[in-house]
C-alpha positions as CSV (number, residue, x, y, z in Angstrom):
1,M,-0.1,-0.3,-0.1
2,A,1.6,3.6,-0.9
3,R,2.2,5.5,2.4
4,K,-0.6,8.6,2.8
5,V,0.8,11.6,3.2
6,K,-0.4,13.7,6.0
7,G,-2.2,16.8,4.6
8,P,-3.3,19.8,6.0
9,S,-6.1,21.0,8.2
10,F,-7.1,22.9,4.8
11,D,-10.4,21.4,3.2
12,P,-10.9,22.2,-0.1
13,N,-14.4,22.0,-0.7
14,L,-14.6,25.4,1.7
15,L,-13.8,27.3,-2.0
16,L,-14.8,24.4,-4.3
17,A,-18.2,23.5,-3.1
18,K,-20.0,26.5,-4.8
19,A,-20.3,27.5,-8.1
20,G,-18.5,31.2,-9.1
21,R,-16.3,32.8,-11.7
22,G,-14.9,30.5,-13.6
23,R,-16.1,27.4,-11.3
24,S,-19.7,25.6,-12.6
25,K,-20.9,22.2,-11.4
26,L,-21.8,19.6,-12.7
27,E,-23.7,16.2,-12.1
28,Y,-23.1,12.8,-14.2
29,R,-25.2,9.8,-14.0
30,S,-23.0,6.5,-14.1
31,E,-20.7,5.3,-17.4
32,E,-21.4,9.7,-18.9
33,V,-17.9,10.4,-20.2
34,V,-16.3,14.0,-18.4
35,F,-13.9,14.0,-21.5
36,S,-12.4,11.8,-24.2
37,Q,-8.7,11.3,-24.8
38,G,-8.1,13.6,-27.3
39,D,-10.3,16.6,-26.3
40,A,-8.9,19.9,-25.6
41,A,-7.4,20.1,-21.8
42,D,-8.5,23.0,-20.4
43,Y,-10.2,22.5,-17.1
44,I,-9.6,20.8,-13.8
45,F,-11.7,18.8,-12.4
46,Y,-13.0,18.2,-8.1
47,I,-14.9,15.5,-7.2
48,L,-17.5,16.6,-4.3
49,R,-19.4,13.3,-4.8
50,G,-19.1,9.5,-6.5
51,K,-16.1,8.1,-8.4
52,I,-14.1,8.9,-11.1
53,K,-12.1,6.3,-13.4
54,I,-9.5,7.4,-15.7
55,V,-8.7,5.2,-18.8
56,V,-5.9,5.5,-21.4
57,I,-7.1,3.7,-25.3
58,S,-4.2,2.2,-27.0
59,K,-3.9,2.6,-31.3
60,Q,-5.3,-0.9,-31.1
61,G,-8.5,0.3,-29.6
62,R,-7.3,-1.9,-26.1
63,E,-8.8,0.0,-22.8
64,A,-6.5,0.2,-19.6
65,V,-7.8,1.8,-16.2
66,I,-5.3,4.0,-14.7
67,A,-6.5,5.4,-11.8
68,L,-10.1,5.2,-9.8
69,L,-11.1,8.3,-8.0
70,S,-13.3,9.3,-5.4
71,E,-14.3,12.5,-3.0
72,G,-11.9,15.2,-2.9
73,D,-9.6,14.4,-5.5
74,F,-8.7,16.2,-8.5
75,F,-7.9,15.1,-11.9
76,G,-7.7,16.9,-15.5
77,E,-4.4,18.6,-13.9
78,G,-2.3,18.2,-16.7
79,C,-3.9,21.6,-18.0
80,L,-1.7,23.4,-15.7
81,I,1.3,22.1,-17.4
82,A,0.3,23.1,-21.2
83,Q,-0.4,20.1,-21.4
84,P,-3.3,21.1,-24.6
85,L,-4.8,17.6,-25.3
86,R,-6.6,15.3,-22.5
87,L,-4.4,11.9,-22.3
88,A,-7.0,10.0,-20.8
89,T,-11.0,9.0,-20.8
90,A,-12.7,10.3,-17.9
91,A,-15.7,8.8,-16.9
92,S,-18.2,8.2,-13.8
93,M,-18.4,5.1,-12.4
94,T,-21.6,6.2,-10.2
95,D,-23.6,9.1,-10.1
96,A,-21.2,11.8,-9.7
97,A,-20.9,15.1,-8.8
98,V,-17.7,17.1,-9.7
99,M,-16.6,21.1,-9.7
100,R,-14.9,22.0,-12.8
101,V,-12.5,24.5,-12.7
102,E,-11.2,27.3,-15.4
103,K,-7.4,26.6,-15.7
104,A,-6.8,31.0,-15.4
105,E,-9.3,30.2,-12.0
106,M,-7.5,27.7,-10.7
107,L,-4.1,29.0,-11.2
108,R,-5.0,32.0,-9.8
109,L,-6.7,30.5,-6.4
110,L,-2.8,28.2,-6.6
111,H,-1.4,32.4,-6.0
112,A,-4.2,34.0,-3.8
113,E,-5.1,31.1,-1.3
114,P,-1.8,29.4,0.3
115,D,-4.0,27.0,2.4
116,F,-5.8,25.3,-0.7
117,A,-2.0,25.7,-2.2
118,E,-1.0,23.3,0.1
119,A,-3.8,20.7,0.2
120,F,-3.6,20.8,-4.0
121,T,0.2,20.0,-3.3
122,V,-0.2,17.5,-0.8
123,H,-2.7,16.2,-3.6
124,L,0.0,16.0,-5.8
125,L,2.8,14.5,-3.6
126,T,-0.3,11.8,-2.3
127,R,-1.1,11.1,-6.4
128,N,2.5,11.1,-6.8
129,S,2.9,8.0,-4.2
130,R,0.0,5.8,-5.6
131,V,1.7,6.1,-8.9
132,E,5.4,4.8,-7.8
133,A,3.1,2.1,-5.2
134,D,1.5,0.8,-8.4
135,L,4.8,0.5,-10.6
136,A,6.4,-1.3,-7.8
137,D,3.3,-3.5,-7.4
138,H,2.8,-4.6,-11.3
139,L,6.4,-5.0,-11.8
140,F,7.0,-7.1,-8.3
141,N,4.0,-8.5,-7.1
142,S,2.0,-11.5,-8.3
143,S,-1.3,-10.8,-9.5
144,E,-3.4,-12.3,-6.8
145,K,-1.6,-9.2,-4.1
146,R,-2.3,-7.0,-6.8
147,L,-5.8,-7.6,-6.9
148,A,-6.3,-7.9,-3.4
149,R,-4.6,-4.6,-2.9
150,A,-6.8,-2.8,-5.7
151,L,-10.0,-3.8,-3.9
152,L,-8.3,-2.3,-0.6
153,L,-8.0,0.8,-2.6
154,L,-11.5,0.6,-3.9
155,A,-13.2,0.2,-0.2
156,N,-10.8,3.5,0.5
157,F,-8.6,1.3,3.0
158,G,-6.3,3.5,4.7
159,K,-8.7,6.6,5.1
160,E,-10.4,7.2,8.4
161,G,-12.7,4.6,9.6
162,T,-12.7,1.4,8.0
163,P,-13.0,-0.1,4.1
164,E,-16.3,1.3,2.9
165,P,-18.4,-1.0,1.0
166,I,-18.0,0.0,-3.2
167,T,-21.1,0.1,-4.5
168,A,-19.8,0.9,-7.8
169,K,-20.3,-1.4,-10.8
170,I,-16.6,-2.8,-10.9
171,S,-16.5,-6.0,-12.8
172,Q,-14.5,-8.7,-13.2
173,A,-12.8,-7.4,-16.3
174,M,-12.5,-4.2,-15.4
175,L,-10.5,-5.7,-12.4
176,A,-8.7,-7.5,-14.7
177,E,-7.7,-4.8,-16.6
178,M,-6.7,-2.7,-13.9
179,I,-4.0,-5.2,-12.6
180,G,-2.8,-6.5,-15.5
181,T,-4.5,-10.1,-15.8
182,T,-6.9,-11.9,-17.2
183,R,-10.6,-12.3,-16.5
184,P,-10.5,-15.9,-14.8
185,R,-7.8,-15.2,-13.0
186,V,-10.1,-12.5,-11.6
187,S,-12.6,-15.1,-10.8
188,I,-10.5,-17.5,-8.9
189,F,-9.3,-15.2,-7.1
190,M,-12.6,-13.8,-5.6
191,N,-14.2,-17.2,-4.7
192,K,-10.6,-17.7,-2.8
193,F,-10.9,-14.4,-1.0
194,R,-14.8,-15.4,-0.3
195,K,-14.0,-18.3,1.1
196,L,-11.2,-17.1,3.5
197,G,-13.8,-14.2,4.1
198,F,-11.6,-11.3,3.2
199,I,-14.4,-10.2,0.9
200,D,-18.9,-10.5,0.6
201,Y,-21.0,-10.2,-2.1
202,N,-24.1,-8.6,-1.0
203,G,-27.4,-6.6,-3.3
204,G,-25.4,-3.4,-2.6
205,G,-22.3,-4.1,-4.4
206,L,-19.1,-5.7,-2.6
207,E,-18.2,-5.5,0.9
208,V,-14.0,-5.7,1.4
209,H,-13.0,-6.6,4.6
210,S,-9.4,-5.8,6.7
211,S,-8.0,-8.8,6.8
212,L,-7.8,-8.7,2.9
213,L,-4.4,-7.0,4.0
214,S,-2.8,-9.8,4.8
215,V,-2.8,-11.2,1.7
216,V,-0.4,-8.2,0.8
217,L,1.4,-7.9,3.3
218,R,2.4,-11.9,2.9
219,D,6.1,-12.9,2.1
């Protein structure tokens, strides 16, 4: 698991929860596209509610889920470093609400609001730590450990409180894309985790227990 970077107590919602100059609140239903790979990169987004997936599509049409984001996360920040086009597609996994912030307004906030700038810096450091952990996970861990880690992250393990139920529609094929293996292998591991009491299926989604961490920590 990636080490969580301790952030400031400042809540970005204090600035971003309401629409205003250069800001607009948008609502998305499950599976709606926020922006597509190749679109102009003019805005940065902040998740107020729900889950967003970031997907990269190859020239051959293959898709890879590279990030799953939730409330309190930013995305689309590449526009701040003069990235002209989106390098990935962002789509909602659940009903979601996001604040869309124009690039110029985001830069103004970063210069005018030191607490907000600190909170955004912590976000970037945390995201970078997550990317490094994902790379190490793919290079050194078995597909079973990668799946366990992915499920824990989806359940927000490591944030305040116990793991949350996963209510978003996440297929075994999507899990296979995330960890770089096949759907049948994911099915085998999921059945194993359920028999061991690490996860439970129910009508409301998938419940992940803290005991699943034992798979990640196992030598």
